[in-house]
C-alpha positions in Angstrom: -21.5 -16.8 1.6 -18.2 -17.0 3.4 -15.5 -15.1 1.4 -13.1 -17.6 -0.1 -11.1 -16.0 -2.9 -11.4 -12.4 -3.9 -9.5 -9.2 -5.0 -9.7 -6.4 -2.5 -9.8 -3.0 -4.3 -8.4 -1.2 -1.1 -5.1 -3.2 -1.4 -5.3 -4.6 -4.9 -4.4 -8.0 -3.5 -6.0 -11.4 -4.1 -6.9 -13.1 -0.8 -7.1 -16.9 -0.6 -8.9 -18.5 2.3 -6.8 -21.6 3.1 -9.1 -22.8 5.9 -11.9 -23.4 3.4 -10.2 -24.1 0.0 -7.0 -26.0 0.7 -8.5 -29.3 1.7 -11.2 -31.1 -0.4 -12.4 -34.6 0.1 -9.0 -35.9 1.3 -6.8 -34.0 -1.1 -4.9 -31.0 0.3 -3.9 -29.2 -2.9 -6.1 -26.1 -2.9 -3.3 -23.7 -2.0 -1.0 -25.4 -4.5 -3.7 -25.0 -7.3 -4.3 -21.4 -6.3 -0.6 -20.6 -6.4 0.1 -22.1 -9.8 -3.0 -20.4 -11.2 -2.1 -17.0 -9.7 1.5 -17.5 -11.1 -0.1 -18.6 -14.4 2.1 -21.7 -14.4 -0.2 -24.0 -16.3 2.4 -26.7 -16.8 2.2 -27.3 -13.0 -1.6 -27.3 -13.0 -2.2 -30.0 -15.7 -0.6 -32.8 -13.7 -2.7 -32.0 -10.7 -5.9 -32.0 -12.8 -4.9 -35.3 -14.5 -4.2 -36.9 -11.1 -7.4 -35.6 -9.4 -9.2 -38.4 -7.5 -12.6 -37.8 -9.2 -14.5 -35.5 -11.5 -15.8 -33.7 -8.3 -12.2 -33.0 -7.3 -11.4 -31.8 -10.8 -14.4 -29.5 -10.8 -13.2 -28.0 -7.5 -9.8 -27.2 -9.0 -11.4 -25.8 -12.1 -13.4 -23.5 -9.8 -10.3 -22.2 -8.0 -8.4 -21.8 -11.3 -11.2 -19.9 -13.0 -11.8 -17.8 -9.9 -8.2 -16.6 -10.0 -8.7 -15.6 -13.7 -11.9 -13.8 -12.6 -10.2 -11.9 -9.8 -7.1 -11.1 -12.0 -9.5 -9.5 -14.5 -10.8 -7.2 -11.7 -7.1 -6.3 -11.0 -6.7 -5.3 -14.7 -10.0 -3.3 -14.7 -9.2 -1.4 -11.5 -6.1 -0.2 -13.4 -7.5 0.3 -16.8 -11.0 1.6 -16.6 -12.0 5.0 -15.3 -14.7 3.5 -13.1 -12.4 1.0 -11.6 -9.7 3.7 -10.9 -12.3 5.8 -9.2 -12.7 3.1 -6.6 -9.0 2.8 -6.0 -8.6 6.6 -5.8 -11.4 6.8 -3.2 -9.4 4.6 -0.9 -6.2 6.5 -1.4 -7.9 9.8 -0.9 -9.3 8.4 2.4 -5.9 7.2 3.4 -4.4 10.6 2.7 -7.2 12.6 4.5 -7.4 10.3 7.6 -4.7 12.0 9.8 -6.0 15.6 9.5 -9.7 14.4 9.5 -9.2 12.5 12.8 -6.7 14.9 14.4 -9.4 17.6 15.0 -11.8 15.2 16.7 -11.8 15.3 20.5 -10.7 12.1 22.3 -13.1 12.6 25.3 -16.2 11.7 23.2 -16.7 8.5 21.2 -15.7 8.4 17.5 -19.0 7.9 15.6 -18.7 5.3 12.8 -19.2 5.2 9.9 -17.6 8.6 9.5 -20.2 10.1 7.1 -22.6 10.3 10.0 -20.9 13.6 10.8 -22.3 15.0 7.6 -25.9 14.3 8.8 -27.0 17.0 11.3 -30.3 15.3 11.9 -28.7 12.0 13.0 -26.1 13.9 15.1 -29.0 15.7 16.9 -30.7 12.5 17.5 -27.6 11.1 19.1 -27.3 14.1 21.4 -24.3 15.5 19.6 -24.2 19.3 20.0 -22.4 21.7 17.8 -20.9 21.3 14.3 -18.0 18.8 13.8 -14.5 20.2 13.2 -14.1 21.7 9.7 -11.6 19.0 8.4 -13.7 16.2 9.8 -16.9 17.6 8.3 -15.2 18.0 4.9 -14.1 14.4 4.9 -17.5 13.2 6.1 -19.3 15.1 3.3 -16.8 13.8 0.7 -17.4 10.3 1.9 -21.2 10.7 1.9 -21.1 11.9 -1.7 -19.0 8.9 -2.8 -21.2 6.4 -1.0 -24.3 8.0 -2.5 -22.8 7.7 -6.0 -22.1 4.0 -5.3 -25.6 3.4 -4.1 -27.0 5.0 -7.3 -24.7 2.9 -9.4 -25.9 -0.3 -7.6 -29.6 0.7 -7.8 -31.5 -2.5 -9.0 -34.0 -2.6 -11.8 -36.7 -5.1 -12.6 -35.6 -6.9 -15.7 -38.6 -9.3 -15.7 -37.0 -12.0 -13.5 -36.7 -10.0 -10.3 -34.4 -7.2 -9.3 -31.0 -7.1 -10.9 -28.2 -4.6 -11.2 -26.3 -3.4 -14.3 -24.2 -0.5 -12.9 -20.4 -0.3 -13.0 -19.7 -2.9 -10.3 -22.2 -5.3 -12.0 -20.5 -4.7 -15.3 -17.0 -5.4 -13.8 -18.4 -8.7 -12.5 -19.9 -9.5 -15.9 -16.6 -8.9 -17.6 -14.7 -11.0 -15.1 -17.4 -13.8 -15.3 -17.2 -13.8 -19.1 -13.4 -14.0 -19.0 -13.6 -16.8 -16.4 -15.9 -18.9 -18.5 -14.2 -18.0 -21.8 -10.8 -19.0 -20.6 -12.1 -22.3 -19.2 -13.5 -23.0 -22.6 -10.4 -22.1 -24.6 -7.7 -23.3 -22.2 -9.3 -26.4 -20.6 -12.1 -27.1 -23.1 -15.9 -27.1 -23.0 -15.8 -30.3 -20.9 -14.4 -28.2 -18.0 -17.4 -25.8 -18.2 -19.8 -28.7 -18.2 -18.0 -30.4 -15.3 -18.0 -27.1 -13.3 -21.7 -26.5 -13.9 -22.5 -30.1 -13.0 -20.9 -29.8 -9.6 -21.0 -26.1 -8.8 -24.2 -24.4 -7.5 -22.4 -21.0 -7.4 -23.8 -19.5 -10.7 -27.3 -19.9 -9.3 -26.3 -18.6 -5.9 -24.9 -15.5 -7.6 -28.0 -15.1 -9.8 -28.7 -11.5 -9.0 -25.1 -10.6 -9.9 -24.9 -12.6 -13.1 -28.5 -13.2 -14.3 -28.7 -9.9 -16.2 -25.3 -10.8 -17.9 -26.7 -14.1 -19.1 -29.8 -12.2 -20.5 -27.3 -9.9 -22.2 -25.6 -12.9 -23.8 -28.9 -14.0 -25.3 -28.8 -10.9 -27.6 -25.2 -11.5 -28.7 -24.2 -13.2 -32.1 -23.0 -16.8 -32.0 -19.3 -17.4 -31.8 -17.8 -17.8 -35.3 -15.6 -20.7 -34.2 -18.5 -23.0 -33.2 -21.6 -24.2 -35.0 -24.8 -22.3 -34.1 -26.2 -25.5 -32.5 -23.4 -25.3 -29.9 -25.2 -22.2 -28.4 -21.8 -20.5 -27.7 -21.9 -16.7 -28.0 -19.2 -14.3 -29.1 -18.3 -12.7 -25.7 -15.8 -10.3 -27.4 -18.7 -8.0 -28.3 -19.9 -7.9 -24.7 -16.4 -7.2 -23.4 -15.9 -4.4 -25.9 -19.2 -2.7 -25.0 -18.7 -3.0 -21.3 -15.1 -1.8 -21.3 -16.2 1.2 -23.2 -19.1 1.7 -20.8 -16.7 1.7 -17.8 -14.4 4.3 -19.4 -16.6 7.4 -19.2 -15.1 10.4 -17.4 -16.3 9.8 -13.8 -13.8 11.9 -11.9 -13.4 15.7 -11.5 -11.4 17.8 -9.1 -12.9 20.5 -6.9 -13.9 23.6 -8.9 -14.2 21.7 -12.2 -17.5 21.6 -14.0 -19.7 18.6 -13.6 -20.1 16.1 -16.4 -23.5 14.9 -17.7 -24.6 11.6 -16.1 -25.2 9.9 -19.4 -21.5 10.3 -20.3 -20.2 9.2 -16.9 -22.6 6.6 -15.3 -21.8 3.1 -16.5 -25.5 2.0 -16.4 -26.5 4.9 -18.7 -23.5 4.3 -21.0 -24.2 0.6 -21.3 -27.9 1.2 -22.2 -27.1 3.9 -24.7 -24.3 1.8 -26.3 -26.4 -1.4 -26.4 -29.4 0.3 -28.0 -27.6 2.6 -30.4 -26.6 -0.1 -32.8 -27.7 -3.5 -34.3 -24.8 -5.3 -32.8 -25.9 -8.8 -34.0 -24.9 -7.8 -37.6 -21.3 -7.9 -36.5 -21.4 -11.7 -36.1 -18.1 -13.1 -37.2 -16.3 -9.8 -37.1 -12.7 -9.8 -35.7 -12.1 -8.3 -32.2 -10.3 -5.4 -33.9 -13.3 -4.7 -36.1 -15.7 -5.0 -33.1 -13.6 -2.5 -31.0 -13.3 0.0 -33.9 -17.1 0.0 -34.2 -17.8 0.3 -30.5 -15.2 3.1 -30.1 -16.7 4.9 -33.1 -20.2 4.7 -31.5 -18.7 6.1 -28.2 -17.3 9.0 -30.2 -20.7 9.6 -31.9 -22.7 9.4 -28.6 -20.4 11.5 -26.3 -17.9 13.3 -28.5 -14.8 11.5 -27.1 -13.2 8.2 -28.0 -12.4 5.8 -25.2 -8.7 6.6 -25.6 -9.5 10.3 -25.1 -11.6 9.5 -22.0 -8.8 7.4 -20.5 -6.2 10.0 -21.1 -8.3 12.8 -19.6 -8.9 10.7 -16.5 -5.3 9.9 -16.1 -4.3 13.5 -16.5 -6.8 14.5 -13.7 -5.4 11.7 -11.6 -1.9 13.2 -12.2 -3.2 16.5 -10.8 -4.6 14.8 -7.8 -1.3 13.0 -7.2 0.5 16.4 -7.5 -1.8 17.9 -5.0 -1.2 15.1 -2.5 2.5 15.3 -3.1 2.6 19.0 -2.4 1.1 18.3 1.0 3.5 15.5 2.0 5.7 14.1 -0.8 7.3 11.5 1.5 4.2 9.9 3.0 3.6 6.2 2.5 0.2 7.0 0.9 1.7 9.3 -1.7 4.5 6.8 -2.6 2.1 3.9 -3.0 -0.4 5.9 -5.0 2.4 7.1 -7.3 3.2 3.4 -8.0 -0.5 2.7 -8.8 -0.6 5.8 -11.0 2.5 4.8 -12.9 1.3 1.2 -13.4 -2.0 2.5 -14.6 -0.2 4.6 -17.3 1.5 1.4 -18.5 -1.8 -0.4 -18.8 -3.6 2.6 -20.5 -0.7 2.9 -23.1 -0.8 -0.8 -23.7 -4.6 -0.6 -24.2 -4.2 2.3 -26.7 -1.6 0.3 -28.6 -3.8 -2.9 -28.7 -7.4 -2.6 -27.5 -8.3 -6.3 -28.3 -5.8 -7.3 -25.6 -8.3 -6.0 -23.1 -11.6 -6.5 -25.0 -11.4 -10.1 -26.2 -11.0 -13.5 -24.5 -8.0 -14.4 -26.5 -6.4 -11.0 -25.7 -6.9 -11.5 -22.0 -5.4 -15.0 -22.3 -2.3 -13.5 -23.9 -2.2 -10.9 -21.1 -2.2 -13.6 -18.5 0.7 -15.4 -20.3 2.7 -12.1 -20.3 2.0 -11.7 -16.6 -0.8 -10.2 -14.5 0.6 -10.2 -11.0 -1.4 -8.8 -8.1 -0.2 -9.3 -4.5 -1.1 -12.8 -3.3 -2.3 -13.1 0.4 -3.0 -16.4 2.0 -5.2 -16.2 5.1 -6.4 -18.4 7.9 -9.4 -16.8 9.6 -9.2 -19.4 12.4 -5.6 -18.6 13.1 -2.6 -20.6 12.2 -0.3 -21.5 15.1 3.4 -20.9 15.1 5.8 -18.7 13.2 4.8 -17.9 9.6 6.9 -19.2 6.8 6.5 -15.9 4.9 6.0 -12.2 5.4 3.4 -11.9 8.1 0.6 -9.3 7.5 -1.8 -10.1 10.3 -0.5 -12.1 13.3 -1.3 -12.5 17.0 0.9 -12.9 20.0 -0.3 -13.7 23.5 3.0 -15.3 24.5 3.2 -13.0 27.6 0.5 -15.2 29.0 2.5 -18.5 28.8 4.1 -20.9 26.4 1.2 -22.8 24.9 1.3 -23.1 21.0 -2.1 -21.5 20.8 -0.7 -18.2 22.1 1.2 -17.2 19.0 0.4 -17.4 15.3 -0.9 -15.6 12.2 -4.1 -14.9 10.2 -2.6 -13.7 6.9 0.8 -13.8 5.1 2.2 -13.0 1.7 2.0 -16.2 -0.3 5.6 -17.6 0.1 5.4 -19.3 -3.3 4.1 -16.4 -5.3 6.1 -15.1 -8.2 7.7 -11.8 -7.5 6.0 -10.1 -10.5 9.2 -8.6 -11.8 8.8 -10.0 -15.2 5.1 -9.5 -15.3 3.5 -7.1 -17.8 1.1 -5.8 -15.1 2.4 -5.6 -11.6 2.5 -3.0 -8.9 4.9 -4.9 -6.6 5.1 -5.3 -2.9 7.3 -3.5 -0.4 7.3 -2.1 3.1 5.1 0.8 1.9 2.5 -1.5 0.4 2.5 -3.6 3.6 1.5 -0.5 5.5 -1.4 0.0 3.2 -2.5 -3.6 3.8 -2.0 -3.8 7.5 -2.8 -0.2 8.7 -4.4 2.2 6.3 -6.9 -0.3 4.7 -8.2 -1.7 8.0 -8.8 1.7 9.6 -10.4 3.1 6.4 -12.8 0.1 6.1 -14.0 0.8 9.7 -14.4 4.5 9.0 -16.3 3.8 5.7 -18.6 1.0 6.7 -18.1 0.2 10.4 -18.2 -3.5 11.2 -20.9 -4.3 8.7 -18.8 -5.4 5.8 -18.1 -8.7 4.1 -14.4 -9.3 4.7 -12.0 -12.1 4.0 -10.5 -11.7 7.4 -12.3 -10.3 10.5 -8.8 -9.6 12.1 -8.6 -6.7 9.7 -11.3 -4.9 11.6 -9.7 -5.9 14.9 -6.4 -4.4 13.7 -8.2 -1.2 12.7 -10.0 -0.8 16.0 -6.7 -1.5 17.9 -4.9 1.3 15.9 -7.7 3.8 16.6 -7.6 2.9 20.3 -3.9 3.5 20.3 -4.5 7.0 19.0 -6.9 7.5 21.9 -10.3 7.0 20.4 -13.3 5.2 21.8 -15.6 4.0 19.0 -19.4 4.0 18.8 -20.8 2.1 15.8 -24.2 3.2 14.5 -26.7 0.5 13.7 -26.8 -1.3 11.3 -23.0 -0.7 11.0 -22.2 -2.2 14.4 -22.1 -5.8 13.1 -22.3 -7.9 10.0 -25.6 -9.7 9.6 -24.7 -12.5 7.3 -25.8 -16.1 7.7 -23.8 -18.8 5.9 -25.6 -21.4 3.8 -24.6 -25.0 4.8 -24.9 -26.2 1.2 -22.3 -23.6 0.1 -19.9 -24.8 2.8 -20.4 -28.4 1.8 -19.7 -27.4 -1.8 -16.5 -25.5 -1.0 -15.1 -28.1 1.4 -16.5 -31.4 0.0 -17.5 -32.4 3.5 -20.5 -34.8 3.9 -20.1 -34.5 7.7 -18.0 -32.6 10.2 -17.5 -32.1 13.9 -19.3 -29.4 15.7 -16.8 -26.6 16.6 -18.5 -26.2 20.0 -19.1 -29.8 21.2 -17.1 -32.1 18.9 -20.3 -34.0 17.9 -20.6 -35.2 14.3 -23.0 -33.1 12.2 -24.3 -34.3 8.8 -24.0 -31.9 5.8 -27.8 -31.5 5.5 -27.8 -30.2 9.1 -24.8 -27.7 8.8 -25.3 -24.3 10.3 -22.9 -21.6 11.5 -22.4 -19.1 14.2 -20.5 -16.2 12.8 -17.5 -14.5 14.6 -19.5 -11.3 14.7 -22.3 -13.1 16.6 -19.8 -14.5 19.2 -18.4 -11.0 19.7 -21.8 -9.3 20.0 -22.0 -7.4 23.2 -25.2 -9.2 24.1 -23.8 -12.6 23.6 -20.1 -12.5 24.2 -20.1 -13.4 27.9 -22.5 -16.2 27.3 -20.5 -17.7 24.4 -17.3 -17.3 26.5 -18.8 -19.3 29.4 -20.3 -21.9 27.1 -17.1 -22.5 25.1 -15.1 -22.5 28.4 -17.4 -25.3 29.7 -16.7 -27.4 26.6 -12.9 -26.8 26.9 -12.9 -27.1 30.7 -11.0 -23.8 30.7 -12.5 -20.3 30.3 -9.0 -18.9 29.8 -8.4 -21.2 26.9 -11.9 -20.3 25.5 -11.0 -16.6 25.7 -7.7 -17.2 23.8 -9.5 -19.3 21.2 -12.1 -16.6 20.6 -9.4 -13.9 20.5 -7.6 -15.6 17.7 -10.4 -17.4 15.8 -12.3 -15.2 13.2 -13.8 -18.2 11.3 -17.4 -19.3 11.2 -18.1 -21.9 13.9 -19.8 -25.0 12.4 -22.6 -26.6 14.4 -26.1 -28.1 13.8 -29.1 -26.1 12.9 -30.8 -27.0 16.2 -27.8 -26.0 18.3 -27.3 -22.8 16.4 -30.9 -21.8 17.0 -30.7 -22.7 20.6 -27.4 -20.7 21.2 -28.8 -17.6 19.4 -31.9 -17.8 21.5 -30.0 -18.5 24.8 -27.6 -15.6 24.3 -30.2 -13.0 23.2 -29.4 -12.9 19.5 -32.9 -13.8 18.5 -36.2 -13.4 20.4 
């Protein structure tokens, strides 16, 4: 699946893929719909929906709108819940520890990626690395290995009777956001919107592993009191309350502090204990306030602390972490931006304590959106947009020293020029020069160090920027398999659904390809060491200029559309498949 619209926890920004979502069956209103939804300006959305050329167009816009609501819920939960905050802190701790961790490494040997390989003496021995890594590097590598191991445990699948599924913290965050997405569609745009979306959208089935368990969970929930039982509409407020409580266990300790029992911290354990500790169906018709009071009381009974107490403890530990980072370098970009996150989180926690249903009910979340939930909005063009950007550039390219052709200068990502500034929003971190550094420097380098090139990104140019920055420091990189590339094939049906195209021109030859024959060569495949020279020559032959082909490849991080037959032939020809 090509990334299209998602919130990035390393930057807390919503990224919108304009290449894929702006144009749909002759209407170029995707970015406009995204912007109005992200600004929560519904009065500007309704006329677009009313004027849509067909039900299919309308369903496409519903999908964008509801996806924005989905991603905004992630933004809220990365600020509110202890589990979400752990992920954000992981990035900031990496940002802070990068300079000392890399400073000790010699520049005359390749930098091994991902970085946690330095914590594995057996792998190092197998690679011919002699001696122990420098102390600061080893400390960072071990810390990263521990965090990644915890995430793998959280994501461990279980067999729920319909194949492997997940119900850890990330899966619960997805379930909360998915419930809010559907719930808001139902309340704001009506049940017809959900029916229309399901009629034209294959995505719920594509994401079955991520959401199937949540739909099974719904089957055990009481019916919604506002609808007849025959409508088969469940009360999602109970599910939201249980999962928010599940995600708020104390998952974070500082060095030297005692460990906490897993059943109090791990979201998967907390969810199972909470769900089985009570007959929740007997609360059918209860208000969101009553539901939360009961869930919170059960949390106190099971683990000895209310959710409020767990949140306050976590925030206080986070304060001590911030104090420690500040004492090392109070004027660093990382410390200043982390302080903004920490202060915003305090606002969200205090608001939650004052009114839990604002965060544990569909109507509460709707009210929160009206008051303003304003993450940074980034518009990206993986293929590269020529010319000067009309907004703050984040990732751009400039080969103008080679000539004056328009292809030589452009951008891959900008701050959405029509985004609201967030000043009046209830929840907003804001955007400034410091935060721009996080987006364009710290995040790209950290992603490389954590997962190499094998990660699903909105924009491949992020990794290119990260590698460029590391090379400027003096490093040569060596990526360990399978972290040397992203192995991800794109489904032609998904692309057809996202773009509305029944046919399109092959990006290599210009020949028309029908939708049933869509296939794609990924930017990672084109840049593969085995295939790059072959692709460069082949594309140069099609363009009658190898120099123009080189420039095109350098700027274009999109998936190249072609036919299934041609894709197979190119992969075979250039050594990507036997």
